[in-house]
N, C-alpha and C positions, 0 to 999 in steps of 0.2 A: 483543432477541434476541441470543444469543451466536452468533458466527461464528468460523471458524478463520482468523485473521490477515487478515480482510477483511470488507467489508460486502456484497460482491457475492454474489448468490445464483445458483443454476443457472438460474433463470428470467431473471435479469438478463442472464447471459451469452448465453443463447439469443436473447433479444430483441435484444441488441447485434449478434449475427451477422446478423440480418435487415435491418439498416440498409443502405440503398442510398446510396452516396455517389460522385458523379462517374462513375456508370456502371460502377464497379469493385467489385462485391459481395465477391468473394473476397479481393482485396487489402485492402479495408477490414476484412473479417472477421479477417484475420491481425493487424492492428493492435489491434483490439478484444479479441480473445481474449488476446493478450499482456497488454494493459493490465489486464484484469479477472481474469487468472489469476496474474500474478506475485505478487500480494499475498495469495493464499490457498494458494500452493503449499507453504509450510512448515507442516506440520500436526503436532499432537501430540494426546495423549489425556489429558484432565484426570483421568480415573478411574485412570490409572496413575501419577499423580504423588504423591509423598509429601506427607502433610498435616502442616503445622506445622513443617516442616524449615527450618532457617536456612541450609542448604547453597546456595551460589551456583548459580543456574540450575535450582533445583528449587522450584517454586511450592507454597505451602501455603495455608491458609485466609486469611491476611492478604493475600497476593498476589491470590487469587481474588476477594476482596471488592472490590478495586480494578479488576482487569481485566475482571470480568464484570458491572459495573454497567450497567444498561440505559440506553439513550439515549432521549430524547424521540421520540415518533412524529411524523414529518413527511410531507408528501405524497410519493407515489411518484415516483421519478425518471423523467424523460422527456427524450429527446433533442430532441423536436420542440416541447414546451411548456415553454420555459425561463422561470422566474419572473423578474420584473424585479429589477435590482440595487437594493439598499437605497440610498436617496438620501443618507443621512447615516450612513455606517457608523461603528462605534467606531474609536478610534485604533488603528493597527496595533501588533502585538507586535513590537518591534524586537529581533531576534536577532543577536547578534554573537558573536565568540569562535570556539572550535574544537569539533569533535565529540569531541575528547579531553578533555572537561571533565565532571566529575561533577555535572551540573545538568540541569534540564529542557531547557534550550536545547541542551546537549550531546547529549542523547538524541534530540531532534528533528532536529538536524543529522546525527547518525549514521544515523538511519533514512532521511532525505532522501538522503543520499549513497548508501546501499545501493540504494534504489529507482532513483536516477539511473544508477548503474553497471549495474544489472540491465536497464534499459530501453535501454541503448546499442545502437543498431542493430537492436533488436527480434529479437535472436538467442537462441534457446533455450540454446545452449551458454554464451553470455556470461552469461545470467541464472542458469544453474545454478552457474557459478563464483562469481558475485557473492553468491548466497544462501548458498552453503557458507562463504564468508568471513565473512558476517555472523552466522551462527548459532553458538551456543555449541558448542565442540568436543565430540564424542561424543553429541550429542543426536539425530542422525539426521534424515533428511528423508523421513518416511513419506509415501506417496502422490505423491512427486515424479515417479516414473516415469510415473504416469498423466497428469500435467500435461504432461510432455515429449512423450508419445505424442499427446496432443491437439494440441499445437502442430505436431507432424510431420504429422498428418492434414490440418490446415488448410493447411500449406505444400504438401502434395501436391495438395490440391484446387485451390490457386492456381497450381500448376505452378511453384513456387519451390523453390530448394534447401532441404533439410531443416535446414541450419544454415549458419552463415557469413554474411559480409557480402553484402548484396544491392544491386547498383548502382541508385542512384536512390532508395533507401529510407533515410530518416534520421529521427531522433527526438531529443527533448529534453524535460526536465521542469522546470516552474516550481513552487516551493513557494509556495502561495497562502494556506494556513491551517494552524493547529496547535492542539492541545488537549492539555494535561497532565492526565491523569486522576488522578494522585496517586502517592505513593511510600511505601515501607516499608523495613524492615531498615536503618535509618539512611541512607537514600538509595541503597542498593545495588540496590534494585528500583524500577522506575518503568514505568508504562503510559502510552503516548502515542499520539496519532493525528495524522496529517498529511493535508493536502489538496493534491494535486498536479494540475497541468494538464499532461497528456501531449500534446505536439505531435508529429505525425507527418506526413511528406510522402513521396509515392511517385510518381515520374514527373510527371504533370501535376496532381496534386491535393494538398491539405493539409487536415488536420483536427485538432481538439483534443478530447481526451477527459478529463473529470474523473475522478480516481482518489482514493479514500479508503483510507488504510492505517493500521491500528491494530496495535500490537505490545506484547508484554511485553519489557522491556529489563532487562538486568543489567549492572552496572558490575563489571568484573573487575580493577580496580585501575589500568588504563591506558586502557580504552576501553569503549564500550557494545556489548553483544552481544544478539542476539535469541534469545528462548526459544520454540521451537515449542510451541504450546499454544492452547487455546481462548481467544479474546478477543472481548469484545463490540465491535461496531462499528456506526456509524450507516449509514443508507442513503446511497448516492451522492447528492451535492448539487452544484449549481453554485456557484462561488465568489461570495461577497459578495451572496448572495440571502438572503431571510428564512429559508428552511430551513437554510442554512449557519450562520447565527447561532443558530437555535433548537436545533440539536444541540450547540452549545457551541464551535464553531470561532471563533478569532480571526484576523483577517487578519494576515499576516506581512510584515515588511520585513527583508530580510537586509542586514547590514552587515559589512564586513570579510571 
């Protein structure tokens, strides 16, 4: 099933908000909504995109054939029923080098960097700035206002500031898996997915949330940029479990 820059559905996000962790429902809801919203906040409309165009940042049939490929069906994600880790996982995909390289590794590192920057402090303003820097210029951020408003409502409910640093709240992301879906236009376009573990702590508790991010990426001559647009994505999975490998992820080892 195609989704817009993420695998999380509205049902997933509602279910996430209902999780009780450490007796602090509202604070945990803040973390979860950020985690499952940041990766679908950049939206586009495939029906408005030119077909067959070689213009950088404008997807056509070739790009859609890669970005919209469906993923294998795996069991529904659950916070409470975590599958066992695979006892003998495949060798990790060793990724080194720089995000400023026209390669699958460069695209993966660029997307990982964008997500990590956006998640810093779980601040909507920080996320907005990070996504604007990541997306191709002039593409726009449709529906972004709705996402920001949702975060504001959660912060209001948790009696937290609507933006800015929150004392005692910290976050970090670990790249645990990656998937190169393919490329076209002589390597100028590439669709990739990454699996991140978002670690968040607030006052007396800590939690980890798996996050799956898929994106259309364009090489502009010096760096990878994201294109708002419909992108197929797998359901959220736990790292190094059988569903993780069934949807095509490879474990990642970062070097350099």
